Residue, then its C-alpha position, 0 to 999 in steps of 0.5 A: x443167443x449163441x451162433x456157431x458155424x461148422x465146416x463140412x468136417x464138423x469143425x467149429x469155425x465160428x462162435x459168438x454170443x449175442x445179447x438181447x433181441x436182435x432182428x438181424x445179425x451180421x457175422x464177419x468170419x472170412x469163410x472160404x467158399x464151401x458148405x457150412x452148418x449154422x446153429x443158433x442156440x436160444x434157451x432150450x431151442x436150436x435152429x440148424x441151417x446149411x449155409x453155402x458160401x460162394 
C-alpha cells in the first residue's frame, strides 16, 4: 500500500509505502495548515480523500 499527500497545487508533499495489513496508519509530515488530497493506492484500487489541516 502506498500513501501520497498532495497540496492544493497538486504537488506531492509526502509519499510512503506501508507493508502488510495495518488497520491504522500514522503519518508524520509537518504539513502547514491548508487543504490536501490524500491518495491511498492498494493493488489496482485507489482511494482519494480531502484532508483539512488546521
